[in-house]
C-alpha positions as YAML, in Angstrom:
chain: A
units: angstrom
residues:
- id: 1
  name: MET
  ca: [-152.04, 29.38, -28.30]
- id: 2
  name: SER
  ca: [-149.21, 30.61, -26.21]
- id: 3
  name: THR
  ca: [-145.60, 31.34, -26.84]
- id: 4
  name: PRO
  ca: [-142.48, 30.19, -25.03]
- id: 5
  name: ASN
  ca: [-140.75, 32.58, -22.65]
- id: 6
  name: SER
  ca: [-137.99, 33.31, -25.17]
- id: 7
  name: LYS
  ca: [-139.79, 35.98, -27.18]
- id: 8
  name: LYS
  ca: [-138.12, 38.04, -29.85]
- id: 9
  name: PRO
  ca: [-138.40, 41.74, -29.04]
- id: 10
  name: ALA
  ca: [-141.02, 43.47, -31.15]
- id: 11
  name: SER
  ca: [-138.49, 46.05, -32.28]
- id: 12
  name: SER
  ca: [-136.43, 43.36, -34.06]
- id: 13
  name: VAL
  ca: [-139.31, 42.47, -36.40]
- id: 14
  name: ASN
  ca: [-139.04, 44.21, -39.77]
- id: 15
  name: PRO
  ca: [-141.96, 46.68, -39.91]
- id: 16
  name: LEU
  ca: [-142.01, 46.56, -43.70]
- id: 17
  name: VAL
  ca: [-144.30, 44.18, -45.51]
- id: 18
  name: GLU
  ca: [-142.46, 41.40, -47.33]
- id: 19
  name: THR
  ca: [-143.51, 38.60, -49.63]
- id: 20
  name: ARG
  ca: [-144.02, 35.35, -47.71]
- id: 21
  name: ASP
  ca: [-143.65, 31.75, -48.84]
- id: 22
  name: VAL
  ca: [-147.18, 30.52, -48.10]
- id: 23
  name: VAL
  ca: [-146.36, 26.97, -49.24]
- id: 24
  name: ALA
  ca: [-143.71, 26.66, -46.53]
- id: 25
  name: MET
  ca: [-146.09, 28.16, -44.00]
- id: 26
  name: LYS
  ca: [-148.79, 25.71, -45.06]
- id: 27
  name: HIS
  ca: [-146.57, 22.71, -44.36]
- id: 28
  name: LYS
  ca: [-146.33, 23.54, -40.65]
- id: 29
  name: THR
  ca: [-150.04, 22.96, -40.06]
- id: 30
  name: GLY
  ca: [-150.93, 20.98, -43.17]
- id: 31
  name: ASN
  ca: [-153.54, 23.51, -44.24]
- id: 32
  name: LEU
  ca: [-153.15, 27.14, -45.31]
- id: 33
  name: TYR
  ca: [-156.47, 28.10, -43.69]
- id: 34
  name: GLU
  ca: [-155.34, 26.68, -40.34]
- id: 35
  name: THR
  ca: [-152.06, 28.58, -40.66]
- id: 36
  name: ILE
  ca: [-153.95, 31.83, -41.22]
- id: 37
  name: VAL
  ca: [-156.21, 31.13, -38.24]
- id: 38
  name: VAL
  ca: [-153.24, 30.46, -35.95]
- id: 39
  name: ILE
  ca: [-151.46, 33.62, -37.09]
- id: 40
  name: SER
  ca: [-154.59, 35.79, -36.85]
- id: 41
  name: ARG
  ca: [-155.39, 34.60, -33.33]
- id: 42
  name: ARG
  ca: [-151.84, 35.30, -32.21]
- id: 43
  name: ALA
  ca: [-151.98, 38.72, -33.90]
- id: 44
  name: ASN
  ca: [-155.13, 39.52, -31.92]
- id: 45
  name: GLN
  ca: [-153.37, 38.51, -28.69]
- id: 46
  name: ILE
  ca: [-150.38, 40.71, -29.52]
- id: 47
  name: SER
  ca: [-152.62, 43.62, -30.45]
- id: 48
  name: VAL
  ca: [-154.57, 43.45, -27.20]
- id: 49
  name: THR
  ca: [-151.38, 43.20, -25.16]
- id: 50
  name: MET
  ca: [-149.76, 46.16, -26.92]
- id: 51
  name: LYS
  ca: [-152.92, 48.23, -26.53]
- id: 52
  name: GLU
  ca: [-153.13, 47.47, -22.80]
- id: 53
  name: GLU
  ca: [-149.44, 48.32, -22.32]
- id: 54
  name: LEU
  ca: [-149.79, 51.60, -24.20]
- id: 55
  name: HIS
  ca: [-152.92, 52.64, -22.30]
- id: 56
  name: LYS
  ca: [-151.29, 51.76, -18.98]
- id: 57
  name: LYS
  ca: [-148.26, 53.91, -19.83]
- id: 58
  name: LEU
  ca: [-150.38, 56.78, -21.17]
- id: 59
  name: ASP
  ca: [-152.60, 56.75, -18.05]
- id: 60
  name: GLU
  ca: [-149.58, 57.98, -16.11]
- id: 61
  name: PHE
  ca: [-149.78, 61.22, -18.09]
- id: 62
  name: ASN
  ca: [-153.52, 61.79, -17.62]
- id: 63
  name: VAL
  ca: [-154.52, 64.83, -15.64]
- id: 64
  name: HIS
  ca: [-157.77, 64.17, -13.88]
- id: 65
  name: GLY
  ca: [-159.39, 67.57, -13.94]
- id: 66
  name: ASP
  ca: [-162.54, 69.16, -15.19]
- id: 67
  name: ASN
  ca: [-160.79, 71.88, -17.16]
- id: 68
  name: LEU
  ca: [-161.45, 71.12, -20.83]
- id: 69
  name: GLU
  ca: [-159.83, 74.30, -22.13]
- id: 70
  name: GLU
  ca: [-156.39, 73.45, -20.83]
- id: 71
  name: VAL
  ca: [-154.42, 70.96, -22.91]
- id: 72
  name: HIS
  ca: [-150.97, 69.84, -21.84]
- id: 73
  name: GLU
  ca: [-148.49, 68.64, -24.42]
- id: 74
  name: ASN
  ca: [-146.10, 66.26, -22.75]
- id: 75
  name: LYS
  ca: [-142.97, 65.47, -24.74]
- id: 76
  name: GLU
  ca: [-142.53, 62.12, -22.97]
- id: 77
  name: GLN
  ca: [-146.05, 61.15, -23.98]
- id: 78
  name: ILE
  ca: [-145.39, 62.11, -27.59]
- id: 79
  name: GLU
  ca: [-142.14, 60.10, -27.63]
- id: 80
  name: LEU
  ca: [-143.90, 57.08, -26.16]
- id: 81
  name: SER
  ca: [-146.56, 57.25, -28.85]
- id: 82
  name: LYS
  ca: [-143.89, 57.51, -31.55]
- id: 83
  name: VAL
  ca: [-142.13, 54.41, -30.19]
- id: 84
  name: TYR
  ca: [-145.34, 52.40, -30.45]
- id: 85
  name: GLU
  ca: [-146.00, 53.76, -33.95]
- id: 86
  name: ARG
  ca: [-142.56, 52.57, -35.11]
- id: 87
  name: LEU
  ca: [-143.12, 49.00, -33.90]
- id: 88
  name: ALA
  ca: [-144.11, 46.35, -36.40]
- id: 89
  name: ASN
  ca: [-147.83, 45.79, -36.39]
- id: 90
  name: ALA
  ca: [-149.32, 42.75, -34.69]
- id: 91
  name: PRO
  ca: [-149.86, 40.58, -37.80]
- id: 92
  name: LEU
  ca: [-146.23, 41.01, -38.88]
- id: 93
  name: GLN
  ca: [-145.06, 40.07, -35.38]
- id: 94
  name: ALA
  ca: [-147.35, 37.01, -35.41]
- id: 95
  name: ILE
  ca: [-146.03, 35.89, -38.80]
- id: 96
  name: SER
  ca: [-142.47, 36.27, -37.56]
- id: 97
  name: GLU
  ca: [-143.25, 34.22, -34.44]
- id: 98
  name: PHE
  ca: [-144.95, 31.55, -36.56]
- id: 99
  name: ASN
  ca: [-142.01, 31.29, -38.95]
- id: 100
  name: ASP
  ca: [-139.58, 31.05, -36.00]
- id: 101
  name: ASP
  ca: [-141.69, 28.26, -34.41]
- id: 102
  name: GLN
  ca: [-142.45, 30.38, -31.34]
- id: 103
  name: ILE
  ca: [-146.22, 29.77, -31.41]
- id: 104
  name: TYR
  ca: [-147.69, 26.71, -29.75]
- id: 105
  name: TYR
  ca: [-150.93, 25.55, -31.31]
- id: 106
  name: ARG
  ca: [-152.96, 22.39, -31.32]
- id: 107
  name: LYS
  ca: [-155.98, 21.07, -33.16]
- id: 108
  name: ASN
  ca: [-159.23, 20.67, -31.29]
- id: 109
  name: PRO
  ca: [-160.43, 17.09, -31.91]
- id: 110
  name: LYS
  ca: [-164.08, 18.19, -31.53]
- id: 111
  name: ASN
  ca: [-163.82, 20.37, -34.65]
- id: 112
  name: ILE
  ca: [-162.43, 17.63, -36.89]
- id: 113
  name: THR
  ca: [-165.11, 16.11, -39.12]
- id: 114
  name: THR
  ca: [-164.72, 12.87, -41.01]
...
């Protein structure tokens, strides 16, 4: 499952939970369970990516010292954390991508039983 290069910025996704039309979502894959699997796998990918990005940015602020008593409060670090807290969570972003047909998925013929 991958997405095209034209991704919607995460900040444009509504961070509030809304009611979804699951029947319409079901018609895209033909099965509600498969729809949920596609969305959950994409949500996991988004979550891992966001976590890696955040840790990479926060590593810039790390002070590598042995002094445990000294704690530095960095305003830039706090602002960065607040930005990531305001973003829509990964499942909401995945649902938005799925509804906008930005997720590529395919069925594995080995898993289909007759």
